C-alpha positions as CSV (number, residue, x, y, z in Angstrom):
1,M,52.3,18.4,61.9
2,N,54.5,16.4,59.7
3,L,58.2,16.7,58.7
4,A,57.4,19.0,55.7
5,E,55.0,21.3,57.8
6,W,57.8,21.6,60.3
7,F,60.0,23.2,57.8
8,G,57.4,25.3,56.4
9,Y,56.7,23.2,53.3
10,Q,53.5,22.0,51.7
11,L,53.2,18.3,50.5
12,K,51.5,17.6,47.4
13,A,48.0,16.6,47.5
14,V,47.5,13.0,46.6
15,G,44.5,11.1,45.2
16,M,43.4,7.6,45.9
17,E,44.2,6.4,42.4
18,T,47.2,4.6,43.7
19,P,47.4,4.7,47.4
20,L,50.7,2.6,47.8
21,T,52.4,5.0,45.1
22,S,51.0,8.1,47.0
23,F,52.1,6.6,50.5
24,E,55.7,6.1,49.0
25,Q,55.9,9.5,47.7
26,V,54.9,11.2,50.6
27,R,57.0,9.2,52.8
28,A,59.8,9.7,50.3
29,E,59.7,13.5,50.6
30,Q,59.5,13.3,54.5
31,I,62.6,11.1,54.7
32,A,64.5,13.6,52.3
33,L,63.9,16.3,54.9
34,L,65.6,14.2,57.8
35,P,69.3,15.2,57.0
36,Q,68.1,19.0,57.5
37,F,67.9,18.4,61.0
38,D,70.4,19.4,63.5
39,E,70.3,18.3,67.1
40,R,68.5,21.5,68.2
41,R,65.7,21.1,65.8
42,W,65.3,17.2,66.9
43,Q,64.7,18.4,70.5
44,E,62.7,21.8,69.5
45,I,59.1,21.6,71.1
46,R,56.0,22.9,69.1
47,E,52.3,22.6,69.5
48,T,51.0,19.8,67.4
49,V,47.7,17.8,67.7
50,W,49.5,15.5,70.0
51,D,50.1,18.4,72.4
52,N,53.6,19.8,72.7
53,V,56.2,17.4,71.3
54,S,59.7,17.4,69.5
55,M,60.3,16.6,66.2
56,R,62.0,13.5,67.4
57,W,58.6,12.4,68.9
58,I,56.7,13.1,65.7
59,V,59.3,10.8,63.5
60,S,58.9,8.2,66.1
61,K,55.0,8.5,66.1
62,T,55.0,8.4,62.1
63,F,57.2,5.1,62.2
64,Q,54.8,3.5,64.8
65,H,51.7,4.7,62.8
66,T,53.2,3.4,59.5
67,A,53.9,0.0,61.4
68,Q,50.4,0.1,62.6
69,H,48.8,0.4,59.2
70,T,51.2,-2.0,57.8
71,H,50.1,-4.7,60.3
72,D,46.4,-3.9,59.4
73,L,47.0,-4.3,55.8
74,M,49.0,-7.5,56.4
75,R,46.3,-9.1,58.7
76,M,43.7,-8.4,55.8
77,V,46.0,-9.8,53.2
78,L,46.7,-13.1,55.3
79,Y,43.2,-13.7,56.3
80,W,41.5,-12.8,53.2
81,K,38.7,-15.1,52.1
């Protein structure tokens, strides 16, 4: 489950032609949803692939996951031979 699904939206399917552009587009759509959260929604628990978690947890996991992939990409770029 992601931010859009929490609100009942479907994110547009993206191709692999321009992965960075696609990533930026999806992330921008997710960020645009954040102001719609009130405190109740941040704390609401729902069933997800990670068990029963809050939207606060999902946003934190999304941030962590993005940082992990950024780290992996930077490692490849820095040590590319």
